Every structure is written in structure tokens, then in C-alpha cells.
N, C-alpha and C positions, 0 to 999 in steps of 0.2 A: 209791853216793854220788860216788866217784869222777869220774865222767863229767856226773854233777848238776852239781858245781863246776864244771867248765869250761863246761857249758851254760850257768849264771849269768856266768861271766864274758867270757864274747863276747856271750851277746845285749844286757849293759852295751856293750861296745866298739861294738858295733851300730847300739845306738841311737844313742850318740855321734858316731858316722861318720855318721848316715844328718841329726843335728841337724846338722853342718857343710856336709853335701855339701844341703845345704835353703837351707843362708845364702848357699851359690854359686851355686844353680840363682837363686836372686832376683836375686843381684847381675848375673847374665851377661845374663838376659833386658832387664834394666833398663837406658833411654838405647837415643839413637839414632845407630847410627854417621854417622849424616849431618849429626847435629847441633853444637854447638860449646856448653859449659855456662862462661859464663864468672863468677865471684867477683871479690870485690875484691881490693886485692895483697895476697897474705900468707897468706892465709885457703884452707885446706883443706875447710870444708866452710860449708853453705848458711847453718847456724845462728851461724857468726861471722862472718859475710859483709855489709857494707854497701856500695851504693853508691849513687854521686847520681844526680842528673840529668846532671848535664853527662856525668859519665862514658858515662851509658846510652845518650844521642845520639849521644855519639861512636861510638858500638859499633855503630849501625844503619849509623849509616853507612859504615861496611866497605866494600872490597870483599868480592864474592864470596858475597853472601847473598844467598838466592833472595828472588824478590817472588810476591805473590799474583796474583790476574784482576786486582784493580786497582791494583797495580800498587807496595803497599803492601811495602815489606820484612819478610820472614818473624821476628818479632823476637819473644821473649816476656819482658815485663818483669813479673815474680813475686815478690813476699815471702812467705818462707818463717819459720814459727811454731811452737813447738810451748809449751803454753800445758798444765795439769792440770782433768782433770775428773772432777768429785766424781760416785762410780759409788754409788749408795743402797744397790740393790740386794748389792752387795760390800762395804760402809760402806768404801771405800779411793777412792782418788784413782789417774787414769791418766793419761798422755802421750795428749794429741791435737796432731798435724799438722795443720799449716793452712798450706797454700799461698795467697795472692792471687795472682790472673791475670785479665789481659782476654781477651776473646775468640780473640785470635790463638793464646794457648795452647794452644787446641782442634785448629791446625792442624800449626802446631810439635810437640807431642805427638800425633800422629795413632794412637799407640796405644791411647791412652785411648778408651774407646766406652761411651756409654751406653745403660746393662742396661734399666733401669728408673727411671722419671718423665719428667724433661727437667732441661737445663742450668739454673742458678741465672739469674735477673735481677738487672740491675745496680740495684744502692740498694734491694734489697727484703728484707735479710736472709736470704738461701737462699744453700744449701749444698748441694755433689755431696760424697756419699761415696764411696768407695772401698768396692770386694769385704770385704778385710781389716777397713777401719773398720765394716763394717757386722754384722760378727759380733762381733767382739772388743766392740763397745760397746752391741751391744742393740740398731742404730737402724734405723728403718727408715720410709719416705717419709711425709713428714706431721708425724713426732717433731722436738720443739724439745731446743737443744742452746744452754746459757747458753756466750758466746762473749764476752770482753770486759766490757763492762756491759751488753750484751742479750741476749736469745734471739735463734737461727737457725732458721729452718725449713728441714727435709730437704727437695730437691726433685726428690732423682736418687738414683742408684747406677751406678755407672762400673764399670767393670774395665780392665785395661792390662799384659792378659798374661802376669799374674802375676807381674805386677813391684813397686817397690819403693809406688810411686807409688798403690796401690791401696790403701797403708797410710795416706793421706790426705786431708784433706778441704779443698774450692777450694770457694771461692767469689770474691767479686768483688774486684780489688786497691782500688780506691779506698776502698773501704766499711770491709776492714780495714784497712787504712791509717790512717784515720781512729778504728776504734776502737782504736788500740795510740800513736799520734799518731806513727807513722813516716810521713808525708806527703814526697813527694821523696824517700825511698831505695828500697834495693831489695834483696831478698836474692843473687838470681840474674837474670841476663839469657842467656836461650836461644837461639841462632837459627840455622837450617835451612839449609845447604848442599847442593849437587848430590851430593856426592857423602863417600864418606867420606876420600879422597884429599885433596877439597877443604876439607873441615871441619880436619885434620891442617893443610895450610897454612896458613888464617886464624886458627887458635890460635897456628899461631908466630909471626905475623906481629901478632895484637892484644898478643903477651906481648914483642913487641919496639916495638911503638910507646910512644913520649912521651906521646901523647895520649891514651891509654889506660891508664890506670898499671891494673892489673887480672894478675887468674889464669886465664888460659883454656886451656879442653883437651877434649877431645872428652866426648859427654857420657858412652857407654862406660866410658870411663877414669874418668871420676870415679869410678862404680859398683864401677870392678872397685879400682880404689886403697880402698873401702871395706871389701871382702871379703880384703883382703892379709895381714889375723891372722888369717883361719882355716887356715892354713897351720899356721903355732906350734900353735892349737887342735885341729888333728888331731893331730901330733906329741906332745901333751898329753896328748888322750885315749887314744894308743897307750903311752904313760911309765906312764900313770894303770892302765891295763887289763894292763899287765905285769907293777905290783905286785899289784894283785887275785889275778892269775895268779901268784905265788908262792906262793901254798896251792894251786892246783890243781895244782900242778909237785910238793910235798910228799904232797899227797892221793895221784899216778899211785904216788911213792917209795914211800908207804908199803904201796898195795895191792898193788906189784909184789916190794915184798921179803916180804910174806906169802904170795905165790902160790909166790914159790923157798921160802919156808921150808917150806911142805907141800908142795912136786915134788922134794924134794932128791934121795929114793929114785929119781923117778921121771929125774931129769935123769943121776944114775948110772948107769942102765941105760943110756939114749939113749949116753954116754958112751962103756961098756963095748960097747956094738954097733957102734962106729966112730964116732958121729955123733964131727964137729969140735966142739969148742971155740965156736968165731967162726959157728959156722951154730946153734947153741943159743940166743946171747946175738942173733944176727937173730931169731933167734923169740920170743924175752921181748920185743924192744923191737920189733916189728913187733905185738906183742899189744898195746903200750903205748899204739902209734899210731894202734890200734882202737878205746879205750877212749879216746883223745882226738878221734878222729875222730866219734865218735858224740854226745860232748860238744857237740863243734862245732856236729854238721851241727841236733841239737834247738838250739843257742844263735842259729845264725843263723836257723834257724825261727820262736825267737822276736821275735827280733829283725824281723823282716822286718815281723810284727803291727804295727811302728809307722808303715812306709812313708805315707806320705798322711796321719798325724795334723797335724795343724795346732797352732801355737803363738806368739808375739810375742816378740821379742827384740831387744835393743839391738844396733845394729850404727857406730859412730863416736856421733854423737850425734844421730843420728836410731833410728824403731822400726819393726821392719819384721813385717809374717805372712810366716812362713813355713813350709811341708810337710816334715815327714821325707821325707827322700829316702837306700832305701838302692840303693845303685850297687857295679856291679861295679868299681868299685873298695874300698866298702867290704867288699864278700864275700869279694875277695880278700885283704886285708888279714886281717879278719875267723879267715880259712882259716888263710895262713901263720901268724896266732900261733898257734893252737890245733895246730897240727903243730907249731913250734918248743918249746910247753911240752909237750907229751908228749913230745919226742923229748929233753927235758932231762930230764923229769920220769921216764923209763924208762929214763935210758943207765945210771946209775950202780948201778942193779938189775942188769941186765943183766949188766954188764961181773963183779960179784959171784960167776957162774955160772963164772966163769973157776976160781974158788978152788977149789972144793966136788972132793974128794976121792972118786972112788966107791967105793972101798973103804970108807972109813972114812963115806961117806952111810950105804951098804947095813947097818952094825953095825947 
């Protein structure tokens, strides 16, 4: 029973840490270090950003932007929106993240690869859905989705290296803007540079320019900031597990006190035979740690069963699909917590052995 308590506590800790690691993994692979993501001045998220056409044009004319084969700057003007979609099967609303893009977006975001169907055609009410959206919203090619004032048809499915983009729907920029009366405004302007160093330099230059009032940063930095709260979440998970572990600690204490009570005569005999008190204390402490280790091993094994499971969660103002990830850090934290709980739970009972008087115990 005592080992079972450890098993439940440790498995819960591993699952919580795997969830946090999954969020961090999504944010780590999101964005290209060569891209600069530009938001409106003062904005920290695409949802709250609004860039006008004049500012977008000034950004496009900045030095350091790569050009395509036709000599056009590799710049993607994008409109990012979050709408509700009613799921009849679940009788509930779910968030649907939509990104209106131009053809240049598929060169700027070259990690986006169409794996089923084809790209949406402009002004044809067609959408391209990420792999995460396909699973979360149960959509397939040819299905119809209500967005704005009309239905849109799914033309294809894309993957993007398991990044946050896979939790989005992409469509024609001008058509989306007209649906929500956002003509002439954009949420984001993403530009491609030659290298990560060039991206840092361009972001700094755009921030300092009076002609481009904006918030510019390398695309990877933007997504990394979205995951900053995960460190706080990791600390919170350990604290929650610790409070849960208090019960396991008292369970070990109860088990060890009972074991010592049943072995008082055996302990007395060992003392008479010449075994020192600290040697007996260590033996009982090791027994407590062994109980904890067995429970911890089973708990980590149970928690590992969650590895790879997918779910959706909110990061800042967006929702992303993620897979639980049981990594080495999660296992190490869980193992350390297990042994600490075993140590604290077994220390007091083990020390009580010192107070046993051999002659008194043998009566």
C-alpha cells in the first residue's frame, strides 16, 4: 500500500512534467531563426496586433530582406484571427485559429508542407488545415467549415514540423479580410533574411526606425516568449506533487514504525551482538528508500504511458496541439522527488531505533 501511494504521486508528477515538456517542444520547433516577425508597436501577440498598409510597405523596403527569383522581397503579410466553431458532435464551441496569407507565405514559412490535397485557391473560399486541426476538429478534405458569413471548403492538409502552425487554418488573405472587414490591415508581417545574425540585425533596425513603429523580433524568439510561463508551471507541478507526497511520506512513516515495533526483539539481539546503533538506523533507512524506489519506478512507468498522447492547450492567446513528452529531465525530477520523500518518511522511524534499550526489549 505504501509503495502504491508513491506510485500514484510519482505518476501524476511525470504526467504533469510531460505536459509541460510537450509545450516547450512545440515552442522550440516553431519559427525559423532567419525570419523576423513584426507586430504593431507595443503588441506582444498576433491576436492584439494591427499593422496598416503604409507601415507594412515600409517594412518591405527595409534593407537585409531576401528576395525571390523574381526579385520580390520575401515578405509575408498575414492576418491572424481566432473564431469559434460549433462542434455538433460534442455540442460545444471550440477555438479555430485562422491565418490569412499571400502566396509568399509558403516561401517564408518553408517548413509548411502540404501532405494531403493542394493549396487553397484565391477567392474560392478554400482553406488549408494543419495536421493538429484535422485531428482536433475532425476535418478532412472536402469538408465545409463556417467561417465568417459563409462556408469554406477544405482543400488540403499541411504539416509544419510539429510546430504551432499545425494548429492553424490557412486561407487567402484578401478573402479573409473582406469577411471580417479588415481590409488594409494585418496582424503580422514576417520577413526572411539570410541568416539568424541578419535577422537579429534587421529586428533591431526596425525597432529603432521612426518610419516603422513596430515590435520586431526573430520568429523563434517570439514563440520562445510564448512558453516562458512553462518554468513557473514546472515549479508549480513539483510543489503540487510535494503536497501530494506528504501523504506518501506519512505512509512510509507508518509502515516503518510498524516494522520497527514488530522487530524490537530482533533489534535488541543485533545490539547485543555488537551491531552499532547507526548501522541499524542505516538499514531501516535503506528499507524506506527501497519502498520509495519500488513505488517510484512503478510511478515513472505508469507516467511514461502518457508519452506521445496528444491534446490541445492555450499558450498566451493561442491554442496549440501538443504531444506529452516524457524526457530525461522529467524522469530525473520524479526520481529525485521519490527518493527525497522516502528519505523524509523513513528518517524519523529509523532514528527511533536508537532509543530502544536491548534488555528492556527482550523482556
